[in-house]
KELUMRO-227803 format. One record per residue (C-alpha): x, y, z. Coordinates in nm, 2 decimals, decimal comma, always signed. Example, Ala and Ser with C-alpha at 12.3 -4.5 7.8 and 13.67 -1.06 7.14 Angstrom:
+--------+--------+--------+
:     px :     py :     pz :
+--------+--------+--------+
:  +1,23 :  -0,45 :  +0,78 :
:  +1,37 :  -0,11 :  +0,71 :
+--------+--------+--------+
REM end
This chain:
+--------+--------+--------+
:     px :     py :     pz :
+--------+--------+--------+
:  -0,53 :  +1,42 :  -6,73 :
:  -0,69 :  +1,64 :  -6,47 :
:  -0,79 :  +1,99 :  -6,59 :
:  -0,81 :  +2,22 :  -6,29 :
:  -0,98 :  +2,54 :  -6,37 :
:  -1,21 :  +2,79 :  -6,20 :
:  -1,48 :  +2,96 :  -6,40 :
:  -1,48 :  +3,08 :  -6,76 :
:  -1,18 :  +3,20 :  -6,95 :
:  -1,15 :  +3,58 :  -6,98 :
:  -1,19 :  +3,69 :  -7,34 :
:  -0,88 :  +3,86 :  -7,48 :
:  -0,90 :  +4,20 :  -7,63 :
:  -0,68 :  +4,50 :  -7,67 :
:  -0,48 :  +4,55 :  -7,35 :
:  -0,47 :  +4,90 :  -7,21 :
:  -0,14 :  +5,06 :  -7,13 :
:  -0,06 :  +5,16 :  -6,77 :
:  -0,13 :  +5,52 :  -6,68 :
:  +0,13 :  +5,78 :  -6,76 :
:  +0,40 :  +5,88 :  -6,51 :
:  +0,25 :  +6,02 :  -6,19 :
:  +0,32 :  +6,38 :  -6,09 :
:  +0,52 :  +6,24 :  -5,79 :
:  +0,76 :  +6,09 :  -6,05 :
:  +0,81 :  +6,43 :  -6,21 :
:  +0,89 :  +6,58 :  -5,87 :
:  +1,16 :  +6,32 :  -5,83 :
:  +1,30 :  +6,40 :  -6,17 :
:  +1,32 :  +6,77 :  -6,08 :
:  +1,48 :  +6,70 :  -5,75 :
:  +1,76 :  +6,49 :  -5,89 :
:  +2,10 :  +6,66 :  -5,97 :
:  +2,13 :  +6,74 :  -6,34 :
:  +2,38 :  +6,47 :  -6,40 :
:  +2,15 :  +6,21 :  -6,26 :
:  +1,83 :  +6,32 :  -6,43 :
:  +1,67 :  +6,03 :  -6,61 :
:  +1,66 :  +6,21 :  -6,94 :
:  +2,04 :  +6,23 :  -6,94 :
:  +2,09 :  +5,89 :  -6,78 :
:  +1,98 :  +5,64 :  -7,04 :
:  +1,62 :  +5,75 :  -7,00 :
:  +1,41 :  +5,69 :  -6,68 :
:  +1,66 :  +5,50 :  -6,47 :
:  +1,40 :  +5,48 :  -6,19 :
:  +1,11 :  +5,41 :  -6,42 :
:  +1,26 :  +5,12 :  -6,60 :
:  +1,03 :  +4,99 :  -6,88 :
:  +0,72 :  +5,09 :  -6,68 :
:  +0,53 :  +5,26 :  -6,97 :
:  +0,56 :  +4,95 :  -7,17 :
:  +0,34 :  +4,75 :  -6,93 :
:  -0,01 :  +4,64 :  -7,06 :
:  -0,24 :  +4,54 :  -6,77 :
:  -0,53 :  +4,33 :  -6,91 :
:  -0,86 :  +4,52 :  -6,87 :
:  -1,02 :  +4,21 :  -6,72 :
:  -0,75 :  +4,17 :  -6,45 :
:  -0,94 :  +4,19 :  -6,11 :
:  -0,66 :  +4,31 :  -5,88 :
:  -0,55 :  +4,57 :  -6,13 :
:  -0,42 :  +4,83 :  -5,88 :
:  -0,22 :  +4,57 :  -5,69 :
:  -0,03 :  +4,44 :  -5,99 :
:  +0,02 :  +4,80 :  -6,11 :
:  +0,19 :  +4,89 :  -5,78 :
:  +0,39 :  +4,57 :  -5,78 :
:  +0,51 :  +4,63 :  -6,14 :
:  +0,61 :  +4,99 :  -6,05 :
:  +0,81 :  +4,87 :  -5,75 :
:  +0,98 :  +4,59 :  -5,95 :
:  +1,08 :  +4,82 :  -6,23 :
:  +1,20 :  +5,07 :  -5,97 :
:  +1,44 :  +4,79 :  -5,86 :
:  +1,56 :  +4,73 :  -6,21 :
:  +1,61 :  +5,10 :  -6,27 :
:  +1,80 :  +5,14 :  -5,94 :
:  +2,03 :  +4,85 :  -6,03 :
:  +2,11 :  +5,02 :  -6,36 :
:  +2,17 :  +5,35 :  -6,19 :
:  +2,40 :  +5,21 :  -5,93 :
:  +2,60 :  +5,02 :  -6,19 :
:  +2,65 :  +5,34 :  -6,40 :
:  +2,76 :  +5,53 :  -6,09 :
:  +3,02 :  +5,25 :  -6,03 :
:  +2,87 :  +5,17 :  -5,69 :
:  +2,76 :  +4,81 :  -5,76 :
:  +2,70 :  +4,58 :  -6,05 :
:  +2,34 :  +4,56 :  -6,18 :
:  +2,32 :  +4,19 :  -6,14 :
:  +2,44 :  +4,21 :  -5,78 :
:  +2,18 :  +4,47 :  -5,69 :
:  +1,90 :  +4,26 :  -5,84 :
:  +2,02 :  +3,95 :  -5,66 :
:  +2,02 :  +4,14 :  -5,33 :
:  +1,67 :  +4,27 :  -5,38 :
:  +1,54 :  +3,93 :  -5,47 :
:  +1,70 :  +3,77 :  -5,17 :
:  +1,49 :  +3,99 :  -4,95 :
:  +1,47 :  +3,97 :  -4,57 :
:  +1,51 :  +3,62 :  -4,43 :
:  +1,21 :  +3,48 :  -4,23 :
:  +1,23 :  +3,41 :  -3,86 :
:  +1,32 :  +3,07 :  -3,72 :
:  +1,07 :  +2,79 :  -3,79 :
:  +1,01 :  +2,55 :  -3,51 :
:  +0,82 :  +2,30 :  -3,73 :
:  +1,12 :  +2,22 :  -3,96 :
:  +1,47 :  +2,09 :  -3,91 :
:  +1,68 :  +2,30 :  -4,16 :
:  +2,03 :  +2,21 :  -4,25 :
:  +2,28 :  +2,37 :  -4,49 :
:  +2,50 :  +2,11 :  -4,66 :
:  +2,69 :  +2,05 :  -4,98 :
:  +2,61 :  +1,78 :  -5,23 :
:  +2,91 :  +1,71 :  -5,46 :
:  +3,04 :  +2,07 :  -5,38 :
:  +2,69 :  +2,22 :  -5,45 :
:  +2,52 :  +2,42 :  -5,18 :
:  +2,19 :  +2,28 :  -5,07 :
:  +1,94 :  +2,35 :  -4,79 :
:  +1,74 :  +2,06 :  -4,66 :
:  +1,40 :  +2,11 :  -4,49 :
:  +1,27 :  +1,81 :  -4,28 :
:  +0,94 :  +1,82 :  -4,10 :
:  +0,98 :  +1,76 :  -3,73 :
:  +0,64 :  +1,58 :  -3,70 :
:  +0,68 :  +1,20 :  -3,65 :
:  +0,60 :  +0,97 :  -3,93 :
:  +0,56 :  +0,59 :  -3,96 :
:  +0,73 :  +0,55 :  -4,29 :
:  +0,96 :  +0,73 :  -4,53 :
:  +0,86 :  +1,07 :  -4,67 :
:  +0,86 :  +1,19 :  -5,03 :
:  +1,16 :  +1,40 :  -5,13 :
:  +1,15 :  +1,71 :  -5,35 :
:  +1,45 :  +1,86 :  -5,53 :
:  +1,36 :  +2,23 :  -5,57 :
:  +1,53 :  +2,44 :  -5,84 :
:  +1,46 :  +2,81 :  -5,80 :
:  +1,38 :  +3,05 :  -6,08 :
:  +1,58 :  +3,36 :  -6,19 :
:  +1,69 :  +3,29 :  -6,55 :
:  +2,01 :  +3,12 :  -6,43 :
:  +2,13 :  +3,46 :  -6,31 :
:  +1,92 :  +3,55 :  -6,01 :
:  +1,75 :  +3,37 :  -5,72 :
:  +1,90 :  +3,17 :  -5,44 :
:  +1,83 :  +2,94 :  -5,16 :
:  +1,77 :  +3,25 :  -4,94 :
:  +1,53 :  +3,40 :  -5,19 :
:  +1,32 :  +3,08 :  -5,20 :
:  +1,34 :  +3,01 :  -4,82 :
:  +0,97 :  +3,09 :  -4,77 :
:  +0,86 :  +2,89 :  -5,07 :
:  +1,04 :  +2,58 :  -4,96 :
:  +0,93 :  +2,61 :  -4,60 :
:  +0,57 :  +2,65 :  -4,70 :
:  +0,55 :  +2,34 :  -4,92 :
:  +0,77 :  +2,13 :  -4,69 :
:  +0,53 :  +2,19 :  -4,40 :
:  +0,20 :  +2,18 :  -4,59 :
:  +0,28 :  +1,85 :  -4,78 :
:  +0,49 :  +1,69 :  -4,50 :
:  +0,78 :  +1,64 :  -4,75 :
:  +1,15 :  +1,67 :  -4,73 :
:  +1,26 :  +1,96 :  -4,95 :
:  +1,61 :  +2,00 :  -5,09 :
:  +1,66 :  +2,36 :  -5,22 :
:  +1,95 :  +2,35 :  -5,47 :
:  +2,18 :  +2,66 :  -5,47 :
:  +2,32 :  +2,60 :  -5,82 :
:  +2,59 :  +2,84 :  -5,94 :
:  +2,48 :  +3,14 :  -6,14 :
:  +2,57 :  +3,31 :  -6,47 :
:  +2,76 :  +3,51 :  -6,58 :
:  +3,02 :  +3,41 :  -6,33 :
:  +2,95 :  +3,04 :  -6,41 :
:  +2,84 :  +3,02 :  -6,78 :
:  +2,55 :  +2,81 :  -6,91 :
:  +2,51 :  +2,51 :  -6,88 :
:  +2,67 :  +2,50 :  -6,53 :
:  +2,33 :  +2,56 :  -6,38 :
:  +2,19 :  +2,24 :  -6,53 :
:  +2,51 :  +2,04 :  -6,44 :
:  +2,49 :  +2,15 :  -6,08 :
:  +2,12 :  +2,06 :  -6,05 :
:  +2,18 :  +1,72 :  -6,21 :
:  +2,47 :  +1,65 :  -5,99 :
:  +2,27 :  +1,74 :  -5,68 :
:  +1,98 :  +1,53 :  -5,79 :
:  +2,20 :  +1,22 :  -5,84 :
:  +2,38 :  +1,27 :  -5,51 :
:  +2,05 :  +1,31 :  -5,32 :
:  +1,89 :  +1,00 :  -5,48 :
:  +2,19 :  +0,79 :  -5,36 :
:  +2,16 :  +0,91 :  -5,00 :
:  +1,78 :  +0,98 :  -4,98 :
:  +1,73 :  +0,72 :  -4,71 :
:  +1,97 :  +0,91 :  -4,48 :
:  +1,71 :  +1,19 :  -4,46 :
:  +1,41 :  +0,96 :  -4,42 :
:  +1,31 :  +0,98 :  -4,79 :
:  +1,19 :  +0,69 :  -5,00 :
:  +1,42 :  +0,68 :  -5,30 :
:  +1,12 :  +0,57 :  -5,52 :
:  +0,93 :  +0,89 :  -5,42 :
:  +1,17 :  +1,16 :  -5,54 :
:  +1,04 :  +1,46 :  -5,74 :
:  +1,21 :  +1,73 :  -5,94 :
:  +1,03 :  +2,07 :  -5,90 :
:  +1,10 :  +2,43 :  -6,01 :
:  +0,94 :  +2,75 :  -6,11 :
:  +1,01 :  +2,96 :  -6,42 :
:  +1,37 :  +2,88 :  -6,53 :
:  +1,38 :  +2,65 :  -6,23 :
:  +1,10 :  +2,46 :  -6,41 :
:  +1,33 :  +2,44 :  -6,71 :
:  +1,60 :  +2,29 :  -6,50 :
:  +1,35 :  +2,04 :  -6,33 :
:  +1,23 :  +1,93 :  -6,68 :
:  +1,59 :  +1,90 :  -6,81 :
:  +1,71 :  +1,70 :  -6,51 :
:  +1,41 :  +1,47 :  -6,54 :
:  +1,50 :  +1,41 :  -6,91 :
:  +1,86 :  +1,34 :  -6,82 :
:  +1,76 :  +1,09 :  -6,56 :
:  +1,55 :  +0,88 :  -6,80 :
:  +1,84 :  +0,66 :  -6,90 :
:  +2,01 :  +0,62 :  -6,56 :
:  +2,03 :  +0,25 :  -6,47 :
:  +2,22 :  +0,31 :  -6,15 :
:  +1,94 :  +0,51 :  -5,97 :
:  +1,57 :  +0,46 :  -5,90 :
:  +1,33 :  +0,63 :  -6,14 :
:  +1,21 :  +0,97 :  -6,06 :
:  +0,85 :  +0,95 :  -5,92 :
:  +0,73 :  +1,28 :  -6,08 :
:  +0,83 :  +1,62 :  -6,20 :
:  +0,65 :  +1,95 :  -6,11 :
:  +0,68 :  +2,24 :  -6,35 :
:  +0,55 :  +2,58 :  -6,23 :
:  +0,50 :  +2,83 :  -6,52 :
:  +0,82 :  +2,68 :  -6,69 :
:  +1,02 :  +2,82 :  -6,98 :
:  +1,04 :  +2,53 :  -7,22 :
:  +1,15 :  +2,64 :  -7,56 :
:  +1,34 :  +2,92 :  -7,74 :
:  +1,24 :  +2,83 :  -8,10 :
:  +0,92 :  +3,04 :  -8,12 :
:  +0,86 :  +3,36 :  -7,94 :
:  +0,54 :  +3,45 :  -8,13 :
:  +0,30 :  +3,20 :  -7,99 :
:  -0,05 :  +3,33 :  -7,88 :
:  +0,06 :  +3,37 :  -7,52 :
:  +0,36 :  +3,58 :  -7,63 :
:  +0,14 :  +3,80 :  -7,84 :
:  -0,14 :  +3,84 :  -7,59 :
:  +0,07 :  +3,89 :  -7,29 :
:  +0,37 :  +4,07 :  -7,44 :
:  +0,34 :  +4,36 :  -7,20 :
:  +0,20 :  +4,19 :  -6,89 :
:  +0,40 :  +4,21 :  -6,57 :
:  +0,63 :  +4,06 :  -6,47 :
:  +0,78 :  +3,89 :  -6,77 :
:  +0,74 :  +4,12 :  -7,07 :
:  +0,80 :  +3,95 :  -7,40 :
:  +1,12 :  +4,13 :  -7,49 :
:  +1,25 :  +4,11 :  -7,14 :
:  +1,21 :  +3,73 :  -7,16 :
:  +1,43 :  +3,71 :  -7,47 :
:  +1,68 :  +3,97 :  -7,33 :
:  +1,73 :  +3,78 :  -7,01 :
:  +1,77 :  +3,46 :  -7,20 :
:  +2,04 :  +3,61 :  -7,42 :
:  +2,23 :  +3,74 :  -7,11 :
:  +2,20 :  +3,39 :  -6,96 :
:  +2,39 :  +3,23 :  -7,26 :
:  +2,61 :  +3,54 :  -7,29 :
:  +2,50 :  +3,65 :  -7,63 :
:  +2,46 :  +4,00 :  -7,78 :
:  +2,12 :  +4,18 :  -7,74 :
:  +2,14 :  +4,30 :  -8,09 :
:  +2,00 :  +3,97 :  -8,22 :
:  +1,66 :  +4,01 :  -8,05 :
:  +1,47 :  +4,13 :  -8,36 :
:  +1,61 :  +3,86 :  -8,58 :
:  +1,53 :  +3,58 :  -8,32 :
:  +1,17 :  +3,72 :  -8,29 :
:  +1,15 :  +3,65 :  -8,67 :
:  +1,27 :  +3,29 :  -8,62 :
:  +1,59 :  +3,37 :  -8,82 :
:  +1,79 :  +3,14 :  -8,59 :
:  +1,59 :  +2,82 :  -8,69 :
:  +1,71 :  +2,63 :  -9,01 :
:  +1,43 :  +2,52 :  -9,23 :
:  +1,48 :  +2,15 :  -9,16 :
:  +1,46 :  +2,21 :  -8,78 :
:  +1,16 :  +2,44 :  -8,83 :
:  +0,97 :  +2,16 :  -9,00 :
:  +1,07 :  +1,92 :  -8,73 :
:  +0,97 :  +2,15 :  -8,45 :
:  +0,64 :  +2,24 :  -8,62 :
:  +0,48 :  +1,92 :  -8,50 :
:  +0,54 :  +2,02 :  -8,14 :
:  +0,52 :  +2,40 :  -8,16 :
:  +0,21 :  +2,41 :  -8,38 :
:  -0,06 :  +2,64 :  -8,24 :
:  -0,31 :  +2,35 :  -8,32 :
:  -0,17 :  +2,20 :  -7,99 :
:  -0,31 :  +2,50 :  -7,81 :
:  -0,68 :  +2,50 :  -7,71 :
:  -0,89 :  +2,75 :  -7,91 :
:  -1,00 :  +2,93 :  -7,60 :
:  -0,64 :  +3,04 :  -7,55 :
:  -0,60 :  +3,20 :  -7,89 :
:  -0,72 :  +3,54 :  -8,01 :
:  -0,95 :  +3,54 :  -8,31 :
:  -0,70 :  +3,72 :  -8,53 :
:  -0,40 :  +3,51 :  -8,44 :
:  -0,20 :  +3,38 :  -8,74 :
:  +0,11 :  +3,16 :  -8,76 :
:  +0,43 :  +3,35 :  -8,83 :
:  +0,53 :  +3,37 :  -9,19 :
:  +0,85 :  +3,21 :  -9,33 :
:  +1,15 :  +3,43 :  -9,28 :
:  +1,50 :  +3,45 :  -9,41 :
:  +1,73 :  +3,21 :  -9,22 :
:  +2,07 :  +3,32 :  -9,10 :
:  +2,32 :  +3,03 :  -9,08 :
:  +2,55 :  +3,25 :  -8,87 :
:  +2,27 :  +3,33 :  -8,63 :
:  +2,19 :  +2,96 :  -8,60 :
:  +2,55 :  +2,86 :  -8,53 :
:  +2,58 :  +3,13 :  -8,27 :
:  +2,25 :  +3,05 :  -8,10 :
:  +2,25 :  +2,67 :  -8,11 :
:  +2,24 :  +2,66 :  -7,72 :
:  +1,89 :  +2,81 :  -7,75 :
:  +1,78 :  +2,49 :  -7,92 :
:  +1,95 :  +2,24 :  -7,69 :
:  +1,70 :  +2,04 :  -7,48 :
:  +1,89 :  +2,15 :  -7,17 :
:  +1,77 :  +2,51 :  -7,25 :
:  +1,46 :  +2,41 :  -7,44 :
:  +1,32 :  +2,08 :  -7,29 :
:  +1,02 :  +2,09 :  -7,52 :
:  +1,25 :  +2,02 :  -7,81 :
:  +1,37 :  +1,68 :  -7,67 :
:  +1,34 :  +1,37 :  -7,89 :
:  +1,03 :  +1,15 :  -7,86 :
:  +1,23 :  +0,86 :  -7,72 :
:  +1,32 :  +1,08 :  -7,42 :
:  +0,97 :  +1,23 :  -7,37 :
:  +0,81 :  +0,88 :  -7,37 :
:  +1,02 :  +0,78 :  -7,06 :
:  +0,93 :  +1,08 :  -6,84 :
:  +0,75 :  +1,04 :  -6,51 :
:  +0,41 :  +1,16 :  -6,40 :
:  +0,40 :  +1,53 :  -6,43 :
:  +0,23 :  +1,83 :  -6,27 :
:  +0,22 :  +2,15 :  -6,48 :
:  +0,10 :  +2,49 :  -6,37 :
:  +0,02 :  +2,76 :  -6,62 :
:  -0,10 :  +3,12 :  -6,59 :
:  -0,35 :  +3,30 :  -6,81 :
:  -0,15 :  +3,62 :  -6,83 :
:  +0,20 :  +3,48 :  -6,88 :
:  +0,40 :  +3,48 :  -7,20 :
:  +0,52 :  +3,13 :  -7,11 :
:  +0,16 :  +2,99 :  -7,08 :
:  +0,17 :  +2,82 :  -7,42 :
:  +0,51 :  +2,65 :  -7,35 :
:  +0,33 :  +2,47 :  -7,07 :
:  +0,03 :  +2,38 :  -7,28 :
:  +0,24 :  +2,24 :  -7,56 :
:  +0,46 :  +2,03 :  -7,33 :
:  +0,14 :  +1,90 :  -7,16 :
:  +0,02 :  +1,80 :  -7,51 :
:  +0,35 :  +1,62 :  -7,60 :
:  +0,35 :  +1,43 :  -7,27 :
:  -0,01 :  +1,32 :  -7,30 :
:  +0,05 :  +1,20 :  -7,66 :
:  +0,32 :  +0,97 :  -7,52 :
:  +0,09 :  +0,83 :  -7,25 :
:  +0,24 :  +1,03 :  -6,96 :
:  -0,01 :  +1,11 :  -6,68 :
:  -0,04 :  +1,49 :  -6,65 :
:  -0,21 :  +1,70 :  -6,38 :
:  -0,27 :  +2,04 :  -6,52 :
:  -0,34 :  +2,34 :  -6,29 :
:  -0,43 :  +2,66 :  -6,49 :
:  -0,46 :  +2,99 :  -6,30 :
:  -0,71 :  +3,23 :  -6,45 :
:  -0,60 :  +3,58 :  -6,34 :
:  -0,26 :  +3,43 :  -6,28 :
:  +0,07 :  +3,59 :  -6,40 :
:  +0,44 :  +3,49 :  -6,40 :
:  +0,59 :  +3,48 :  -6,05 :
:  +0,25 :  +3,46 :  -5,87 :
:  +0,35 :  +3,15 :  -5,66 :
:  +0,68 :  +3,30 :  -5,55 :
:  +0,50 :  +3,62 :  -5,44 :
:  +0,24 :  +3,43 :  -5,25 :
:  +0,50 :  +3,29 :  -5,01 :
:  +0,56 :  +3,64 :  -4,87 :
:  +0,21 :  +3,67 :  -4,72 :
:  -0,11 :  +3,87 :  -4,79 :
:  +0,06 :  +4,19 :  -4,90 :
:  +0,22 :  +4,04 :  -5,20 :
:  -0,03 :  +3,75 :  -5,26 :
:  -0,29 :  +3,76 :  -5,53 :
:  -0,62 :  +3,58 :  -5,50 :
:  -0,56 :  +3,34 :  -5,79 :
:  -0,24 :  +3,21 :  -5,62 :
:  -0,45 :  +3,03 :  -5,36 :
:  -0,57 :  +2,77 :  -5,60 :
:  -0,21 :  +2,71 :  -5,73 :
:  -0,07 :  +2,67 :  -5,37 :
:  -0,35 :  +2,42 :  -5,29 :
:  -0,31 :  +2,22 :  -5,60 :
:  +0,07 :  +2,20 :  -5,57 :
:  +0,03 :  +2,06 :  -5,21 :
:  -0,25 :  +1,82 :  -5,31 :
:  -0,04 :  +1,68 :  -5,59 :
:  +0,26 :  +1,63 :  -5,36 :
:  +0,04 :  +1,45 :  -5,11 :
:  -0,08 :  +1,22 :  -5,38 :
:  +0,27 :  +1,10 :  -5,46 :
+--------+--------+--------+
REM end
């Protein structure tokens, strides 16, 4: 295991809430017609969840993350407003915003749009000559199965394809709610199988294929790698790369969830809310799930070995952290939310026999991310089964920082530079 870390860990304390609404916001409220005023429109349509943000006092680029958080929540609020006005659906607006403006033509890559088994993919092939076959990377984008696209991750895939001299395959899996879970996993698995069978057609060594993804794309990369462990008709995956992945829905009260509950961009309750929308379940169950009421006692005991905070280094835990108390179990809730505990949705909960067969792994975690401890516990499980793990931890990092870095200096944060470098270095080592 290689631990990649810069400097000392910031000490956790009480996070400070963001400043109150600026006067300019009040001017906007006064300017809006009475029917659209936020107080009468579900409360702050253009200021969506912003007051709940808690920026860590030790965060160096504090003003920058504050501005980014404000703009992001403006987008969420705008999406809600347009849906209530009947102009466009909330999910369509968010997808459009996330897609952004496509970059100009790249003369260093040969880029093709194809279909693998009816699934849209975009292939990025470096134009520079090579004496042998290149490594191939199957990239699964983030977005909680509902947002994101090939277009949204165009800059990300271009960057890594060029910097690592790799063939990248960006998979445009179908999104929920139009295509319910687990369609997203099925599409990614089908695309991976198809590519491994024809990898040589694109100058790729079939023995050097990697699954990779960020956020929920990391979930998909891990789930696909697990599904491939027993395939006898294909070469073994060479590695998996998980960038701040979501890996389990059994415990939302780990230290990282408590410490970073209000840190942009992935607030604690937003994480659970988006997950419920992904599997098409009611939001009313959030409070019960936060109390672990969806986990039967026998499964809770089984998962405790893997989800135990003892698997998290002490430096990552606040001094006053305590394990959650036993709660009343709801059998109805368990039956309704069984997809939450499926390894396809929660790869960390896979059986030991599967974990033991996984390939070499790269895991990136961020200090100020609710999903940080998912990464740390998965790292621990893999290492306990003898899997080689390269761990890149970004102090001052937060969820989505690698995605933002691909857009250039304006949206890039200093701590992302280390993550970009380590991702490229790991790819080059394969």
